[in-house]
PLY file of the C-alpha trace (Angstrom):
ply
format ascii 1.0
element vertex 548
property float x
property float y
property float z
element edge 547
property int vertex1
property int vertex2
end_header
-29.66 51.50 -53.05
-27.46 48.46 -51.19
-28.57 47.63 -47.65
-25.19 48.38 -45.35
-25.14 46.43 -42.30
-25.23 47.85 -38.87
-28.77 46.67 -37.63
-29.70 44.46 -40.31
-30.85 41.41 -38.34
-33.07 43.26 -35.98
-34.05 45.35 -39.50
-35.39 41.93 -40.81
-37.58 41.78 -37.90
-39.07 45.27 -38.06
-38.89 45.67 -41.40
-42.12 43.73 -42.65
-44.15 45.41 -40.28
-43.01 48.76 -41.55
-43.17 47.81 -45.10
-46.88 46.48 -44.88
-48.53 49.19 -42.66
-48.43 52.76 -43.80
-49.15 52.19 -47.97
-51.87 49.01 -47.57
-53.43 50.78 -44.61
-53.34 54.85 -44.56
-55.35 55.25 -41.48
-52.61 53.60 -39.27
-49.34 55.77 -40.51
-50.36 58.48 -37.64
-50.20 56.16 -34.72
-47.33 54.32 -36.01
-45.33 57.60 -36.83
-46.30 58.57 -32.92
-45.00 55.04 -31.92
-41.98 55.40 -33.80
-40.89 58.95 -32.91
-41.57 57.36 -28.96
-39.47 54.68 -29.30
-36.49 56.79 -31.10
-36.94 59.79 -28.13
-36.76 56.88 -24.78
-33.80 55.17 -26.89
-31.95 57.83 -27.71
-32.63 59.21 -24.02
-30.82 55.76 -22.63
-28.03 55.79 -25.49
-27.20 59.70 -24.28
-27.40 58.05 -20.45
-25.61 54.87 -20.85
-22.96 56.16 -22.78
-21.76 58.33 -20.30
-21.94 55.47 -17.65
-21.30 52.54 -19.57
-20.07 53.07 -22.94
-20.19 48.81 -24.09
-23.79 48.27 -22.61
-24.53 51.22 -24.80
-22.86 50.49 -28.05
-24.31 46.66 -27.94
-27.58 47.34 -26.31
-30.86 47.02 -28.19
-32.26 48.99 -26.17
-29.69 52.01 -26.79
-29.72 51.66 -30.74
-33.56 50.64 -31.80
-33.99 54.85 -32.07
-31.59 54.24 -35.42
-34.10 51.80 -36.75
-36.81 53.62 -35.60
-35.23 56.43 -37.76
-35.29 54.98 -40.79
-38.56 53.01 -40.18
-40.08 56.83 -40.01
-38.39 57.36 -43.13
-40.49 54.45 -45.04
-43.75 55.85 -43.45
-43.22 58.96 -44.80
-42.04 57.34 -48.18
-44.45 57.99 -50.31
-44.50 62.04 -49.26
-41.06 62.12 -49.33
-41.19 61.35 -53.04
-42.93 64.85 -53.43
-39.83 66.42 -52.09
-38.58 69.31 -54.70
-35.63 68.12 -57.34
-33.36 70.69 -56.04
-34.35 70.81 -52.96
-33.63 66.73 -52.01
-30.80 66.69 -54.07
-29.13 68.85 -52.42
-30.46 66.69 -49.24
-28.90 63.66 -50.46
-25.40 65.45 -50.51
-25.73 67.39 -46.91
-26.38 63.35 -45.91
-23.39 62.41 -47.54
-21.18 64.64 -46.04
-22.52 64.02 -42.55
-21.75 60.23 -43.04
-18.14 61.38 -44.38
-17.16 63.76 -41.52
-18.39 61.20 -38.86
-16.06 58.53 -40.35
-13.27 60.76 -40.67
-13.70 63.11 -37.56
-15.00 60.35 -35.05
-11.98 58.10 -33.32
-11.15 55.85 -30.69
-12.02 58.97 -28.13
-15.36 59.98 -29.11
-18.53 58.83 -26.67
-20.05 56.56 -29.13
-23.03 56.01 -29.84
-24.80 58.82 -27.37
-25.01 61.89 -29.28
-22.07 61.39 -31.54
-24.46 58.87 -33.16
-26.42 60.95 -34.01
-24.67 62.63 -37.02
-23.99 59.46 -39.02
-28.11 57.97 -38.74
-29.38 61.33 -39.44
-26.76 61.41 -42.60
-27.96 57.99 -43.85
-31.59 58.97 -43.28
-31.24 61.85 -45.16
-30.10 60.37 -48.20
-32.72 57.33 -48.62
-35.25 60.15 -47.82
-34.53 62.39 -50.41
-34.00 59.71 -52.73
-37.23 58.75 -52.29
-37.78 61.85 -54.69
-35.49 60.48 -57.79
-34.04 63.87 -58.02
-31.80 64.34 -60.74
-28.17 65.31 -59.70
-28.54 63.45 -56.49
-25.54 61.20 -54.79
-27.95 58.43 -56.35
-24.59 59.54 -59.41
-22.13 57.92 -57.04
-23.61 55.63 -55.00
-25.04 53.57 -58.26
-20.89 53.30 -59.38
-19.96 49.33 -59.64
-17.52 49.52 -56.53
-20.24 51.35 -53.85
-22.67 48.65 -55.37
-20.65 45.80 -54.91
-19.56 46.78 -51.47
-23.31 47.49 -50.47
-24.14 44.07 -51.56
-21.16 42.54 -49.43
-21.45 44.93 -46.55
-23.10 43.18 -43.87
-20.73 39.98 -44.39
-17.96 42.52 -44.13
-19.45 43.67 -41.13
-19.42 40.10 -39.42
-15.92 39.01 -40.90
-13.70 42.49 -40.34
-13.27 42.85 -36.44
-12.41 38.83 -35.52
-10.13 39.19 -38.35
-8.72 42.35 -37.47
-8.50 41.28 -33.53
-6.89 37.53 -34.35
-4.83 38.61 -37.08
-1.75 40.03 -35.62
-2.03 37.77 -32.99
-2.09 34.74 -34.81
0.73 36.30 -37.53
2.68 37.24 -34.29
3.01 40.44 -35.35
2.38 44.22 -34.01
-1.02 45.99 -35.18
-0.13 48.73 -37.81
-2.09 50.51 -40.55
-0.62 48.57 -43.26
-1.74 45.13 -41.72
-5.01 46.48 -40.48
-5.68 47.16 -43.94
-4.09 43.94 -45.34
-6.54 42.20 -43.06
-9.08 44.21 -43.67
-8.77 43.02 -47.35
-8.39 39.75 -46.16
-12.12 40.04 -44.44
-13.45 40.91 -47.61
-12.62 37.87 -49.32
-13.74 35.70 -46.52
-17.65 37.76 -46.69
-17.40 37.10 -50.42
-17.18 33.89 -49.65
-19.36 33.08 -46.94
-22.51 35.33 -48.57
-22.49 32.99 -51.75
-21.62 29.79 -50.06
-23.60 30.20 -46.57
-25.40 33.12 -46.73
-27.64 33.21 -49.80
-28.41 29.46 -49.92
-29.80 29.66 -46.24
-31.78 33.21 -47.57
-32.97 31.84 -50.77
-33.45 27.83 -49.48
-37.75 26.84 -50.53
-38.67 26.13 -47.00
-37.64 29.91 -45.54
-39.14 31.61 -48.91
-42.33 29.73 -48.62
-43.78 31.69 -45.96
-42.15 35.37 -44.40
-42.49 34.31 -40.82
-40.55 30.86 -41.16
-37.69 33.33 -41.84
-38.61 35.66 -38.77
-38.62 32.93 -36.41
-35.40 31.47 -37.65
-33.60 34.62 -37.18
-34.83 35.30 -33.62
-34.17 31.50 -32.63
-31.10 31.73 -34.10
-30.24 35.02 -32.66
-31.42 34.10 -29.15
-28.75 30.58 -29.28
-26.36 33.11 -30.20
-26.78 35.89 -27.52
-27.24 32.41 -24.88
-23.76 31.35 -26.27
-22.73 34.37 -25.86
-23.31 35.22 -22.54
-22.24 31.70 -21.43
-19.12 31.69 -22.86
-18.75 34.92 -20.90
-18.70 33.10 -17.44
-15.62 31.12 -18.41
-12.58 32.03 -18.47
-9.73 30.54 -20.72
-6.54 29.49 -18.97
-3.10 30.68 -19.20
-0.34 28.97 -19.03
1.38 29.80 -15.91
4.62 28.76 -13.46
4.60 27.82 -10.25
3.20 29.17 -6.93
4.69 32.22 -5.51
4.34 33.37 -1.85
2.03 36.45 -1.75
3.59 39.94 -0.58
0.59 41.32 1.67
1.15 38.77 4.45
4.84 38.98 3.91
4.38 43.04 4.36
2.11 42.84 7.20
4.15 41.00 9.18
7.53 42.25 8.86
9.48 44.43 11.14
11.16 45.88 8.20
8.54 45.95 5.31
11.02 48.30 2.73
13.97 45.70 2.99
11.49 42.79 2.48
9.67 44.37 -0.32
13.18 45.53 -2.21
14.27 40.93 -1.70
10.34 41.06 -3.69
11.67 43.40 -6.07
15.25 41.71 -7.23
13.31 38.52 -7.25
10.73 39.25 -9.58
12.87 41.19 -12.00
14.37 37.64 -12.20
11.06 35.49 -12.84
10.20 35.01 -16.26
6.91 32.94 -15.90
3.35 33.74 -14.52
2.88 32.60 -11.00
0.22 30.07 -10.86
-1.52 31.84 -8.08
-1.31 35.73 -9.69
-4.33 37.91 -9.00
-6.05 39.01 -9.80
-6.04 36.93 -12.53
-5.09 39.15 -16.31
-8.08 38.24 -18.33
-10.29 39.72 -15.16
-8.15 42.55 -14.25
-9.82 45.05 -16.12
-12.78 44.35 -13.83
-10.56 45.06 -10.91
-11.30 48.46 -9.17
-12.01 50.00 -5.67
-14.95 50.33 -4.27
-15.78 53.54 -4.60
-16.24 52.72 -8.60
-19.58 50.63 -7.45
-19.85 53.30 -4.86
-19.81 55.87 -7.28
-17.79 57.75 -5.40
-15.18 58.07 -8.38
-16.81 60.41 -10.13
-16.82 60.49 -14.28
-16.09 63.21 -16.35
-19.47 65.28 -16.38
-20.98 64.38 -12.27
-19.30 67.31 -10.33
-21.53 65.90 -7.21
-21.58 62.02 -5.78
-24.60 61.19 -4.28
-23.35 60.32 -1.12
-21.00 61.41 1.39
-18.47 58.91 0.11
-17.42 58.19 3.69
-15.02 55.51 4.48
-12.55 54.02 7.17
-14.02 54.47 10.33
-17.31 56.39 10.01
-17.01 57.02 14.22
-13.56 58.40 13.72
-12.98 61.81 16.01
-10.62 62.93 12.97
-10.43 62.93 9.45
-8.33 62.63 6.63
-9.34 63.15 2.47
-8.05 61.72 -0.47
-8.07 63.86 -3.82
-7.19 63.31 -6.89
-7.83 61.85 -10.31
-7.80 57.91 -10.74
-4.30 57.69 -9.86
-4.99 58.85 -6.37
-8.40 56.77 -6.74
-6.11 53.03 -7.10
-4.52 54.31 -3.64
-8.16 54.03 -1.84
-7.57 50.41 -0.62
-4.33 50.75 0.86
-5.38 54.41 2.19
-9.28 52.65 3.19
-7.09 50.67 5.72
-4.65 53.00 7.20
-7.77 54.76 8.06
-9.77 51.69 9.66
-6.65 51.20 11.77
-6.12 54.66 12.93
-9.68 55.53 13.38
-10.02 57.77 11.03
-12.70 58.95 8.51
-11.57 59.18 5.11
-13.28 61.26 2.98
-12.62 59.78 -0.91
-12.83 62.56 -3.59
-11.80 61.12 -6.98
-12.84 62.38 -10.32
-11.44 60.75 -13.83
-8.64 62.65 -15.23
-9.47 65.74 -12.85
-6.03 66.22 -11.04
-5.78 67.60 -7.44
-3.12 70.41 -9.15
-5.66 73.60 -9.61
-5.31 74.01 -13.31
-7.90 73.75 -16.26
-7.25 70.76 -17.93
-8.12 70.20 -21.79
-10.68 66.56 -22.11
-9.77 64.56 -25.39
-13.41 62.72 -24.71
-15.28 65.47 -23.99
-13.31 67.97 -26.59
-13.76 70.75 -25.07
-11.99 72.05 -21.67
-12.42 70.35 -18.50
-15.03 72.85 -16.48
-16.31 69.89 -14.34
-12.93 69.08 -13.00
-12.11 72.80 -12.17
-15.70 73.16 -10.45
-15.67 70.02 -8.65
-11.86 70.47 -7.26
-12.80 73.87 -5.77
-15.82 72.30 -4.30
-13.84 69.85 -2.39
-10.75 72.10 -1.62
-13.97 74.50 0.17
-15.28 70.74 2.13
-11.58 70.66 3.22
-11.16 74.14 4.86
-14.89 73.52 6.84
-13.79 69.79 8.02
-10.03 70.43 8.66
-9.00 67.23 8.08
-5.58 65.42 9.80
-3.98 65.54 6.41
-4.87 65.45 2.79
-3.48 62.52 0.56
-2.76 63.90 -3.25
-2.06 61.93 -5.83
-2.44 62.25 -9.94
-1.61 61.40 -13.33
1.71 62.71 -13.25
1.48 64.80 -16.88
0.09 62.40 -19.30
-2.92 64.51 -19.51
-4.21 66.02 -23.05
-3.26 69.43 -22.12
-3.70 73.06 -20.27
-6.54 75.56 -20.94
-6.01 79.39 -19.76
-8.67 81.35 -18.20
-10.06 82.58 -21.85
-10.14 78.95 -23.16
-7.16 78.98 -25.32
-5.23 75.65 -25.12
-1.95 76.67 -24.17
1.07 75.60 -25.82
3.23 72.79 -24.28
6.60 75.43 -23.34
4.04 76.72 -20.92
2.64 73.80 -19.28
5.61 73.04 -16.57
4.98 76.25 -15.26
1.01 76.33 -14.86
1.40 72.49 -13.38
3.47 74.01 -11.01
1.36 76.36 -9.82
-2.03 74.36 -9.78
0.35 72.57 -7.22
0.91 75.47 -5.02
-2.24 76.76 -5.31
-3.92 73.39 -4.16
-0.90 72.92 -1.17
-1.54 76.65 0.06
-5.43 76.18 0.34
-4.93 72.65 2.31
-2.65 74.44 4.90
-4.49 77.32 5.05
-7.35 74.90 6.36
-5.02 73.88 8.93
-4.37 70.55 7.33
-0.75 68.71 5.76
-0.73 67.86 2.33
0.50 64.65 1.26
1.70 64.79 -2.00
2.22 61.11 -3.33
3.79 61.31 -6.55
2.63 59.41 -9.27
3.45 55.64 -9.25
5.19 53.80 -12.54
3.69 53.14 -15.92
4.04 49.77 -17.67
4.98 50.00 -21.29
1.56 48.99 -22.11
-1.45 47.19 -20.92
-0.13 44.73 -18.68
-2.81 42.19 -18.45
-2.67 41.36 -22.41
0.87 41.45 -22.63
0.73 39.02 -19.34
-2.20 37.06 -21.65
0.54 37.34 -24.63
3.30 36.35 -22.76
2.65 34.00 -19.94
6.21 32.41 -20.24
7.85 36.10 -20.90
6.43 38.11 -18.18
9.65 40.03 -17.92
8.90 41.77 -21.57
5.56 43.55 -19.66
8.18 44.85 -17.03
8.90 48.74 -17.25
12.33 50.38 -17.63
12.70 52.66 -14.66
14.01 55.16 -17.18
10.79 55.06 -19.43
8.29 54.39 -16.90
7.41 57.85 -15.52
5.86 60.76 -17.56
7.79 64.40 -17.34
10.69 63.42 -15.03
11.95 67.23 -14.28
8.69 67.99 -14.17
7.73 65.45 -11.29
11.20 66.60 -9.31
10.06 69.91 -9.68
6.34 69.51 -7.89
8.63 67.09 -5.39
10.84 70.01 -4.30
8.32 73.52 -4.51
5.86 71.14 -2.43
8.38 69.90 0.22
9.11 73.58 0.75
5.83 74.97 1.18
5.79 72.18 4.21
3.81 69.36 2.24
4.45 65.63 3.65
6.14 64.20 -0.36
5.98 60.52 -0.37
7.92 59.03 -3.50
6.44 55.65 -4.04
9.45 54.28 -6.63
11.28 51.87 -4.53
7.76 50.11 -3.72
7.82 49.10 -7.33
11.05 49.16 -8.76
14.75 47.87 -8.49
17.50 50.33 -9.61
16.43 49.38 -13.79
13.29 48.01 -13.46
9.74 47.86 -12.21
8.74 44.44 -12.58
4.62 43.81 -14.10
4.20 40.65 -10.87
5.82 41.20 -8.01
5.46 37.80 -6.04
1.87 36.64 -6.58
0.60 39.77 -7.50
-0.15 41.78 -10.78
1.24 45.19 -10.21
-0.68 47.26 -13.06
-4.68 46.27 -13.51
-4.01 48.36 -17.28
-1.84 50.24 -18.59
-1.36 52.97 -15.97
-3.35 51.91 -12.68
-2.12 49.80 -10.03
-4.54 46.39 -8.85
-6.16 46.88 -5.67
-4.12 44.16 -4.58
-1.10 45.18 -4.91
-2.20 48.59 -3.68
-3.72 46.69 -0.38
-0.30 45.06 0.00
1.36 48.40 0.48
-0.49 49.32 3.16
2.14 48.78 5.72
4.74 50.96 3.54
2.48 53.84 2.82
1.27 54.04 6.91
4.81 54.63 7.74
5.29 57.09 5.21
2.09 59.06 6.26
1.84 61.86 8.73
1.20 60.21 12.45
0 1
1 2
2 3
3 4
4 5
5 6
6 7
7 8
8 9
9 10
10 11
11 12
12 13
13 14
14 15
15 16
16 17
17 18
18 19
19 20
20 21
21 22
22 23
23 24
24 25
25 26
26 27
27 28
28 29
29 30
30 31
31 32
32 33
33 34
34 35
35 36
36 37
37 38
38 39
39 40
40 41
41 42
42 43
43 44
44 45
45 46
46 47
47 48
48 49
49 50
50 51
51 52
52 53
53 54
54 55
55 56
56 57
57 58
58 59
59 60
60 61
61 62
62 63
63 64
64 65
65 66
66 67
67 68
68 69
69 70
70 71
71 72
72 73
73 74
74 75
75 76
76 77
77 78
78 79
79 80
80 81
81 82
82 83
83 84
84 85
85 86
86 87
87 88
88 89
89 90
90 91
91 92
92 93
93 94
94 95
95 96
96 97
97 98
98 99
99 100
100 101
101 102
102 103
103 104
104 105
105 106
106 107
107 108
108 109
109 110
110 111
111 112
112 113
113 114
114 115
115 116
116 117
117 118
118 119
119 120
120 121
121 122
122 123
123 124
124 125
125 126
126 127
127 128
128 129
129 130
130 131
131 132
132 133
133 134
134 135
135 136
136 137
137 138
138 139
139 140
140 141
141 142
142 143
143 144
144 145
145 146
146 147
147 148
148 149
149 150
150 151
151 152
152 153
153 154
154 155
155 156
156 157
157 158
158 159
159 160
160 161
161 162
162 163
163 164
164 165
165 166
166 167
167 168
168 169
169 170
170 171
171 172
172 173
173 174
174 175
175 176
176 177
177 178
178 179
179 180
180 181
181 182
182 183
183 184
184 185
185 186
186 187
187 188
188 189
189 190
190 191
191 192
192 193
193 194
194 195
195 196
196 197
197 198
198 199
199 200
200 201
201 202
202 203
203 204
204 205
205 206
206 207
207 208
208 209
209 210
210 211
211 212
212 213
213 214
214 215
215 216
216 217
217 218
218 219
219 220
220 221
221 222
222 223
223 224
224 225
225 226
226 227
227 228
228 229
229 230
230 231
231 232
232 233
233 234
234 235
235 236
236 237
237 238
238 239
239 240
240 241
241 242
242 243
243 244
244 245
245 246
246 247
247 248
248 249
249 250
250 251
251 252
252 253
253 254
254 255
255 256
256 257
257 258
258 259
259 260
260 261
261 262
262 263
263 264
264 265
265 266
266 267
267 268
268 269
269 270
270 271
271 272
272 273
273 274
274 275
275 276
276 277
277 278
278 279
279 280
280 281
281 282
282 283
283 284
284 285
285 286
286 287
287 288
288 289
289 290
290 291
291 292
292 293
293 294
294 295
295 296
296 297
297 298
298 299
299 300
300 301
301 302
302 303
303 304
304 305
305 306
306 307
307 308
308 309
309 310
310 311
311 312
312 313
313 314
314 315
315 316
316 317
317 318
318 319
319 320
320 321
321 322
322 323
323 324
324 325
325 326
326 327
327 328
328 329
329 330
330 331
331 332
332 333
333 334
334 335
335 336
336 337
337 338
338 339
339 340
340 341
341 342
342 343
343 344
344 345
345 346
346 347
347 348
348 349
349 350
350 351
351 352
352 353
353 354
354 355
355 356
356 357
357 358
358 359
359 360
360 361
361 362
362 363
363 364
364 365
365 366
366 367
367 368
368 369
369 370
370 371
371 372
372 373
373 374
374 375
375 376
376 377
377 378
378 379
379 380
380 381
381 382
382 383
383 384
384 385
385 386
386 387
387 388
388 389
389 390
390 391
391 392
392 393
393 394
394 395
395 396
396 397
397 398
398 399
399 400
400 401
401 402
402 403
403 404
404 405
405 406
406 407
407 408
408 409
409 410
410 411
411 412
412 413
413 414
414 415
415 416
416 417
417 418
418 419
419 420
420 421
421 422
422 423
423 424
424 425
425 426
426 427
427 428
428 429
429 430
430 431
431 432
432 433
433 434
434 435
435 436
436 437
437 438
438 439
439 440
440 441
441 442
442 443
443 444
444 445
445 446
446 447
447 448
448 449
449 450
450 451
451 452
452 453
453 454
454 455
455 456
456 457
457 458
458 459
459 460
460 461
461 462
462 463
463 464
464 465
465 466
466 467
467 468
468 469
469 470
470 471
471 472
472 473
473 474
474 475
475 476
476 477
477 478
478 479
479 480
480 481
481 482
482 483
483 484
484 485
485 486
486 487
487 488
488 489
489 490
490 491
491 492
492 493
493 494
494 495
495 496
496 497
497 498
498 499
499 500
500 501
501 502
502 503
503 504
504 505
505 506
506 507
507 508
508 509
509 510
510 511
511 512
512 513
513 514
514 515
515 516
516 517
517 518
518 519
519 520
520 521
521 522
522 523
523 524
524 525
525 526
526 527
527 528
528 529
529 530
530 531
531 532
532 533
533 534
534 535
535 536
536 537
537 538
538 539
539 540
540 541
541 542
542 543
543 544
544 545
545 546
546 547
């Protein structure tokens, strides 16, 4: 059976040990099995935990993927016993395993929390195929997998695995074309051609060289040295940010707005000038290449809660901890991106600031569907109720509310039914009415800070691609706000209930366009969130708008 690719470099180190132990020394089978089970259990637990908190580390980490190798090793240890499986059962097991692999291939998408528990389906499916195949049953999936197309793909699978990703990532930019399904298929085919060439011209000559084949340990040693060197180069390269072509330096709006008698008038001038600018300022901040790591301190402090977390580890108290009065910041990540400004205001006014934000969890009292969890987001509803109860107990001066303006995954009825979009506006508005009412009953002033405009795409990526035409990264006002009719309805209703409504559109946009860079500040750090630098720069304007 062809050796498919995902863990092959690590497998070359593990396989010789497993290969020699079970059959030649049966007495070691039990302790080896127990050791592999322990490794698999610990590694899987780490994978599940880290996928929730740091998915990229879980995806690439050896410690979070070791359980997958351990499953394969367990199959190898049990090979002699698996060979005695009843034929019909073994055949059925191979087809069930193939079904599991195919299901994961077509069902998983960019929203799947992977690896985590999601990796169980393809890994156990593959293990089932191999394990049952030890019995060589008639009518098994081998009938299909022995066909020459599968054998051919299997032979080159690891080479293809190595080549497909850089070709898919670099190809569209190199060709000057937007990514598409057709282009992706063409680039995948091209990467297969490159894989075949590298397999015959590089891999096989290196793998089958007489010096390597003379002693097995040499191959393992060379593999370890090259793997270590590659990791070192990757880590070293990560410390350097590639330069991006830029224009002249531009004055920072932060100081201009801070000392202005009329910050809004100064900002209007900056907006008009920035809308005409085409070159990326040389002193832009944050730098587009590092903007992804630009986050308010509440993320590092774990006070911005992720999906399945309901209670923070600490008080998440900011502003002036010794203040006599308090305020709250409540909402999702679109409330969190206002933290730098709200925190600065709280410090200036001598107010305690309780930061209460949670990913994809709106301040509106509605039950939303979460596409990452693939179910109703009940953790959101539970967390929001706790915060509203806390507000009732602490009775803050005011509560700043802000949320994603409507780009959510769906609303859910109390009986767990995903509702038709025709019902969303009514429920969304009713949810805001409930939240505003709860805050008013606590004796606090609800402050509805309407959602910020959205860029047409990921601003940092657009900047790196178009450093001499940054105007391409700006948003058109007519397209920058989700559900503008719903937005106006919520604002009007909240105001009628006594809430203070703040529309920040004039802090981001001229009459027609919302520049992606204002002065030297990158407005958006990604495809929707404003940068900490621009949030902090808007402190004087937000301060003037908040209740005294």
